[in-house]
C-alpha positions in Angstrom: -70.4 43.4 2.8 -66.6 42.8 2.6 -65.0 39.7 1.2 -64.2 38.4 4.7 -67.4 39.6 6.3 -68.7 37.7 9.3 -71.9 35.9 9.7 -74.9 37.0 11.8 -74.2 38.2 15.4 -74.2 35.4 17.9 -73.0 32.8 15.3 -69.3 33.8 15.4 -66.8 32.6 18.0 -63.5 34.2 18.7 -60.3 32.2 18.6 -58.9 31.9 22.2 -55.4 33.0 23.0 -52.7 30.4 22.9 -52.5 27.4 20.7 -50.8 24.3 19.4 -47.6 26.1 18.6 -47.5 28.0 21.8 -47.9 25.4 24.5 -47.0 21.8 25.2 -49.6 19.2 24.3 -49.5 15.8 25.9 -50.3 12.7 23.9 -53.6 12.0 25.6 -54.7 15.6 24.9 -53.5 15.3 21.3 -55.4 12.1 20.7 -58.6 13.8 22.0 -58.2 16.9 19.9 -58.0 15.7 16.3 -58.9 18.2 13.6 -59.9 18.3 10.0 -58.1 20.3 7.2 -59.1 21.0 3.7 -58.8 23.6 0.9 -60.8 26.8 1.2 -62.2 28.3 -2.0 -63.8 31.6 -2.9 -67.6 31.8 -2.7 -68.8 34.7 -4.7 -72.4 34.3 -3.6 -71.5 34.6 0.1 -68.5 36.9 -0.5 -66.2 34.9 1.7 -63.8 32.0 1.6 -65.3 28.6 2.5 -64.2 25.0 2.8 -64.9 22.7 -0.2 -68.3 21.0 -0.1 -69.0 17.4 0.6 -67.4 16.8 3.9 -69.1 13.7 5.4 -66.7 12.5 8.1 -65.7 14.3 11.2 -62.3 14.0 13.0 -63.7 11.4 15.4 -65.1 9.1 12.8 -63.3 5.7 12.4 -65.6 4.1 9.9 -68.7 5.0 8.0 -70.3 8.4 7.1 -71.3 11.0 9.6 -74.4 13.2 9.7 -72.8 16.6 9.3 -74.5 20.0 9.0 -73.2 23.6 8.9 -73.3 25.4 12.2 -71.4 28.8 12.3 -68.3 30.8 11.4 -65.4 31.2 13.7 -63.6 34.6 13.7 -59.8 34.6 13.5 -57.7 37.6 14.4 -54.5 35.7 13.4 -53.7 32.5 11.6 -55.2 32.5 8.1 -56.9 35.8 8.8 -60.4 35.0 7.7 -63.4 33.3 9.5 -63.4 29.5 9.6 -66.3 27.2 9.1 -67.7 25.3 12.1 -69.6 22.1 11.4 -71.8 19.9 13.6 -71.6 16.1 13.7 -74.7 14.4 15.0 -73.2 11.0 14.7 -70.5 11.8 17.2 -72.2 14.6 19.0 -69.8 17.5 18.8 -68.8 20.7 16.8 -65.6 21.0 14.9 -63.7 23.7 13.0 -62.5 23.1 9.5 -59.0 24.4 9.1 -57.3 25.5 5.9 -54.6 23.1 4.8 -51.3 24.1 6.4 -52.8 25.6 9.6 -53.4 23.9 13.0 -55.8 24.8 15.8 -55.1 28.3 17.2 -51.9 28.6 15.0 -50.8 32.1 14.2 -48.5 31.1 11.3 -48.7 28.7 8.4 -46.7 25.4 8.5 -45.1 25.8 5.1 -44.4 28.6 2.6 -46.5 29.2 -0.5 -45.2 27.6 -3.6 -44.8 31.0 -5.1 -42.5 32.1 -2.2 -40.3 29.0 -2.7 -39.9 29.7 -6.4 -39.2 33.4 -5.8 -36.5 32.6 -3.2 -34.9 30.0 -5.5 -34.7 32.6 -8.3 -33.0 35.1 -6.0 -35.9 37.6 -6.0 -34.8 40.6 -3.8 -38.4 40.9 -2.6 -38.2 37.5 -0.8 -35.7 37.3 2.1 -36.7 33.8 3.0 -39.4 31.5 1.8 -40.0 30.6 5.4 -41.2 34.1 6.4 -44.7 34.0 8.0 -44.4 30.3 8.7 -43.7 28.5 12.0 -40.0 28.4 11.1 -39.6 32.2 10.7 -38.3 32.7 14.3 -35.7 30.0 13.8 -34.5 31.5 10.5 -34.3 34.9 12.1 -32.4 33.4 15.1 -29.9 31.9 12.7 -29.3 35.4 11.4 -28.8 36.7 14.9 -32.2 38.5 15.0 -33.5 37.5 18.4 -36.2 40.1 19.0 -36.8 42.7 21.7 -35.9 41.6 25.3 -37.2 44.5 27.3 -40.5 45.8 26.0 -41.5 49.3 26.9 -44.3 51.6 25.8 -43.8 52.9 22.3 -41.5 50.1 21.1 -41.9 49.2 17.5 -44.1 46.3 16.6 -41.6 43.4 16.1 -40.9 40.0 17.4 -40.3 39.6 21.1 -37.4 37.6 22.5 -39.5 35.2 24.6 -41.9 34.5 21.8 -39.1 33.9 19.3 -37.4 31.5 21.8 -40.6 29.5 22.3 -41.2 29.3 18.5 -37.7 28.2 17.8 -37.9 25.4 20.3 -41.2 24.3 18.9 -39.8 24.4 15.3 -37.0 22.0 16.5 -39.6 19.8 18.1 -41.7 19.8 14.9 -38.7 18.6 12.8 -38.0 15.8 15.3 -34.7 17.5 16.5 -35.5 18.0 20.1 -33.8 15.7 22.6 -37.1 15.0 24.3 -38.3 13.2 21.2 -37.6 9.4 21.4 -35.1 8.2 18.9 -37.5 5.8 17.3 -40.2 8.5 17.0 -37.5 10.8 15.5 -36.7 8.2 12.8 -40.3 8.0 11.8 -40.6 11.9 11.7 -37.5 12.0 9.4 -39.1 9.4 7.2 -42.4 11.1 7.1 -40.7 14.4 6.1 -38.7 12.8 3.4 -35.3 13.6 5.2 -32.3 11.3 4.9 -31.6 9.5 8.1 -28.0 10.7 8.3 -29.0 14.3 7.7 -31.6 14.1 10.4 -29.3 12.5 12.9 -26.7 15.2 12.3 -29.4 17.8 12.8 -30.5 16.2 16.1 -26.9 16.3 17.4 -26.5 19.9 16.4 -29.7 21.0 18.0 -29.1 19.1 21.2 -25.6 20.6 21.5 -26.7 24.2 20.7 -25.9 26.5 23.6 -27.6 29.6 22.1 -30.8 30.3 20.2 -28.7 31.3 17.3 -27.1 27.8 17.3 -30.6 26.2 17.5 -31.8 28.3 14.6 -28.7 27.3 12.5 -29.5 23.6 13.2 -33.1 24.1 12.1 -32.1 26.0 9.0 -29.7 23.2 8.0 -32.7 20.8 8.0 -34.9 23.2 6.0 -32.2 23.4 3.4 -32.5 19.6 2.8 -36.2 19.3 3.4 -38.1 18.5 0.2 -40.5 21.4 -0.4 -42.5 19.6 -3.1 -45.1 16.8 -2.7 -47.6 18.0 -0.1 -45.2 19.5 2.4 -48.0 20.8 4.6 -49.4 17.3 4.9 -46.0 15.9 5.9 -45.5 18.6 8.5 -49.0 18.0 9.9 -48.1 14.3 10.4 -44.8 15.2 12.0 -46.4 17.5 14.5 -48.8 14.8 15.5 -46.0 12.3 15.9 -44.2 14.5 18.4 -47.4 15.5 20.2 -47.7 19.1 19.1 -51.3 18.7 18.1 -54.0 16.1 17.7 -54.4 13.6 14.8 -54.9 15.6 11.6 -57.4 14.4 9.1 -57.5 15.7 5.5 -60.6 16.0 3.3 -59.9 15.5 -0.4 -62.7 17.1 -2.5 -61.5 15.5 -5.7 -62.0 11.9 -4.3 -64.6 12.8 -1.7 -62.5 11.0 0.9 -60.9 11.6 4.2 -57.2 10.7 4.4 -54.3 11.1 6.9 -50.7 12.2 6.7 -48.0 9.5 6.5 -47.8 7.4 9.7 -50.7 9.3 11.3 -53.6 7.1 10.3 -55.6 5.7 13.2 -55.6 1.9 13.7 -58.7 0.1 12.4 -61.0 -1.2 15.1 -60.8 -4.9 15.7 -63.3 -7.0 13.8 -65.2 -10.0 15.1 -65.3 -13.4 13.5 -67.3 -13.6 10.3 
């Protein structure tokens, strides 16, 4: 059995095409599709990666502990590239997938680069062209370099980025950073704050993105934000919160195995239910 071997037949579901970084998601849809992320660790006994143990709250839980049990494995052709654990919550009758930290539902790329890639790029390693390769910002970085992908696809073309896909991903990257004109100014301010960006830098980025006439210009505006974006201090968590604020995906919950607690990214925590009089 290989390291990423699947479970028994009939207990594996295939990830559907499309996803949170490919299509628009309205706020009501986003609220209804919250998800849970945590670290995946190697399990030598089962010869696979699995989420950390101890998860006792599902994405829908507001207070208290849920009755959670293991259900199945979900196959992934893209995204993290290995099967994901599906759990069942009997308290709020539903099944939910546990996503690796830095990935969102149906995502094909990670939100943030590995710390090793950031260090290698900073040291000028020739093997690393950009720390943002293989992340949701890769298309924007390539656009800033004038690499827009293939427009007319014919049989026998090399396997490389397509123009339409790159355009869609560049627009979504701008939305994720709060640069898109469709994002309310007040929401954009909160996004900047959650990402650790200075207000003046973010405002300049919004102006540059809104005035961009070409995808190359859009990519340049996004890259200017990436240059000033703090890459330390739970960047994946901050980006998860930013995506929720602009409506790209549902409310992200984070399971911390060290404290056995469920937390939320900055500005993404649900409001506590009203309490009655004592």
